[in-house]
C-alpha positions as CSV (number, residue, x, y, z in Angstrom):
1,X,-0.7,10.8,-6.5
2,X,-1.2,14.5,-7.4
3,X,-3.1,17.0,-4.9
4,X,-6.5,16.3,-6.5
5,X,-6.2,12.9,-6.8
6,X,-5.5,13.0,-3.1
7,X,-8.6,15.0,-2.2
8,X,-10.6,12.4,-4.1
9,X,-8.8,9.6,-2.4
10,X,-9.6,11.4,1.0
11,X,-13.2,12.0,0.1
12,X,-13.5,8.6,-1.0
13,X,-11.9,7.3,2.3
14,X,-14.2,9.3,4.6
15,X,-17.4,8.2,2.4
16,X,-16.5,4.8,3.1
17,X,-15.7,5.2,6.6
18,X,-19.1,7.0,7.1
19,X,-20.9,4.6,5.4
20,X,-21.9,6.8,2.5
21,X,-23.2,10.4,1.5
22,X,-25.7,10.9,4.2
23,X,-24.0,10.5,7.2
24,X,-22.3,12.9,9.3
25,X,-18.6,14.2,8.7
26,X,-17.9,11.5,11.9
27,X,-18.0,7.9,10.9
28,X,-20.3,6.2,13.8
29,X,-20.1,2.9,14.9
30,X,-21.2,1.3,18.1
31,X,-19.0,0.3,20.6
32,X,-19.3,-3.7,21.4
33,X,-22.0,-4.4,24.0
34,X,-22.8,-1.3,24.5
35,X,-25.5,1.8,23.2
36,X,-22.4,3.9,23.1
37,X,-21.5,5.6,19.8
38,X,-17.6,6.6,18.9
39,X,-16.9,9.0,16.6
40,X,-14.1,8.4,14.3
41,X,-12.6,10.8,11.7
42,X,-9.9,9.7,9.3
43,X,-7.0,12.4,8.4
44,X,-5.3,12.5,5.2
45,X,-1.5,12.7,5.4
46,X,1.3,12.1,2.9
47,X,4.4,10.6,2.9
48,X,7.4,10.4,0.6
49,X,10.6,9.1,0.2
50,X,13.0,6.8,-1.3
51,X,13.8,3.0,-0.9
52,X,16.5,0.0,-1.8
53,X,14.9,-3.3,-3.3
54,X,16.5,-6.7,-2.8
55,X,14.3,-9.6,-5.1
56,X,16.1,-13.1,-5.0
57,X,14.5,-15.5,-6.3
58,X,12.8,-18.5,-4.4
59,X,12.5,-22.0,-6.2
60,X,12.3,-22.8,-9.8
61,X,10.7,-20.6,-12.7
62,X,7.6,-22.9,-14.1
63,X,7.9,-22.6,-18.0
64,X,4.2,-23.4,-18.6
65,X,2.7,-22.4,-22.4
66,X,3.2,-18.6,-23.5
67,X,4.5,-17.7,-19.8
68,X,7.4,-18.1,-17.4
69,X,6.1,-18.1,-13.6
70,X,8.5,-17.3,-10.7
71,X,8.5,-16.6,-7.2
72,X,11.0,-14.2,-5.1
73,X,11.6,-12.8,-1.9
74,X,11.3,-9.1,-1.4
75,X,13.6,-6.9,1.3
76,X,13.2,-3.2,1.2
77,X,14.6,-0.4,3.0
78,X,12.7,2.8,3.2
79,X,14.0,6.3,4.2
80,X,12.5,9.7,4.4
81,X,9.0,9.9,5.8
82,X,8.9,6.2,6.3
83,X,11.8,4.8,7.9
84,X,11.0,1.1,7.9
85,X,11.9,-2.2,6.6
86,X,9.8,-4.7,4.4
87,X,10.0,-8.6,3.9
88,X,7.7,-10.1,1.5
89,X,7.2,-12.1,-1.3
90,X,6.1,-11.8,-5.2
91,X,4.8,-13.9,-7.8
92,X,5.5,-13.3,-11.6
93,X,4.6,-14.4,-14.9
94,X,6.7,-13.0,-18.0
95,X,5.5,-13.8,-21.0
96,X,7.0,-14.8,-24.5
97,X,6.0,-11.0,-26.0
98,X,9.0,-8.7,-24.9
99,X,8.0,-6.3,-22.2
100,X,4.9,-7.9,-21.4
101,X,4.3,-9.3,-17.8
102,X,2.5,-9.3,-14.5
103,X,3.3,-9.8,-10.5
104,X,1.3,-10.0,-7.2
105,X,3.2,-9.3,-3.9
106,X,2.8,-9.1,-0.4
107,X,4.9,-7.3,2.2
108,X,4.9,-6.1,5.7
109,X,6.4,-2.8,6.3
110,X,7.5,-2.6,9.9
111,X,9.2,0.7,11.7
112,X,8.1,4.4,11.8
113,X,5.9,6.7,9.5
114,X,5.7,10.1,10.0
115,X,7.0,9.5,13.6
116,X,4.7,6.9,14.3
117,X,5.7,3.2,14.7
118,X,4.0,0.2,13.9
119,X,3.3,-2.2,10.9
120,X,1.1,-2.6,8.0
121,X,0.8,-4.4,5.0
122,X,0.8,-3.7,1.2
123,X,-0.7,-5.9,-1.6
124,X,0.6,-5.5,-5.0
125,X,-0.5,-6.1,-8.5
126,X,0.5,-5.1,-11.7
127,X,0.8,-5.8,-15.5
128,X,2.4,-4.4,-18.4
129,X,3.1,-4.5,-22.1
130,X,4.9,-2.7,-24.4
131,X,2.2,-0.1,-24.6
132,X,0.8,0.0,-21.3
133,X,1.4,-0.4,-17.4
134,X,-0.9,-0.6,-14.4
135,X,0.3,-0.8,-10.6
136,X,-2.0,-1.2,-7.7
137,X,-0.6,-1.0,-4.1
138,X,-2.9,-0.8,-1.4
139,X,-2.6,-1.2,2.6
140,X,-4.1,-4.0,3.4
141,X,-7.2,-3.4,5.6
142,X,-6.7,-3.7,9.3
143,X,-3.2,-4.8,8.8
144,X,-1.9,-1.8,11.2
145,X,-0.1,-2.4,14.2
146,X,1.1,-0.2,17.3
147,X,0.2,3.3,16.3
148,X,-0.3,2.5,12.6
149,X,-3.7,0.6,14.1
150,X,-6.4,1.8,11.5
151,X,-4.5,3.0,8.6
152,X,-5.7,2.5,5.1
153,X,-4.2,4.2,1.9
154,X,-2.6,3.4,-1.4
155,X,1.6,3.7,-2.6
156,X,3.0,4.8,-5.8
157,X,6.5,4.4,-6.7
158,X,9.1,5.4,-9.5
159,X,12.4,5.4,-10.7
160,X,14.4,7.9,-11.7
161,X,18.3,8.1,-12.4
162,X,18.6,4.5,-11.2
163,X,17.0,5.4,-7.4
164,X,13.5,4.2,-6.3
165,X,11.2,6.9,-4.8
166,X,7.7,6.5,-3.3
167,X,4.4,8.6,-2.5
168,X,2.2,7.2,0.2
169,X,-1.0,8.5,0.3
170,X,-2.5,6.9,3.7
171,X,-5.4,7.9,6.7
172,X,-5.1,7.1,10.0
173,X,-8.0,7.7,12.8
174,X,-7.7,11.6,14.2
175,X,-7.0,9.8,17.4
176,X,-3.7,8.5,15.6
177,X,-2.6,11.8,14.2
């Protein structure tokens, strides 16, 4: 995302953590079983790098009227700010119209993100036609483990000169920074 988009993303994340514009700059949550108030601040961070991806068909494709349905395994290797591997599955629908398709996918990423070890899950959703492409890749809430507990964010990707690139805009609780 561009800087302005990252700033908007940070504000939206912070607003959602604080319960709205009327809350203070800190999110307040009650600790379970007590009246103690914990303060949590989310800090926006950015990661970028490259990745390799291997997709393998799983099972048979189903040719329904107007589309071919498929299922694939996902194996990725990330480099850069995210040094990790990913495993997942993808469901696809390719229509009879050239250039039109859709996919959904779930993948677990395990490794090190800007020096912090752990894992998290990404949810993908995308559609394309001959005139437009739309893709959303979101960190699944509460999927972070290890030093990545509390992670939230979005990932974008691009392909240039045959190489895959990622940009991950994410937040972690300040205690994790």
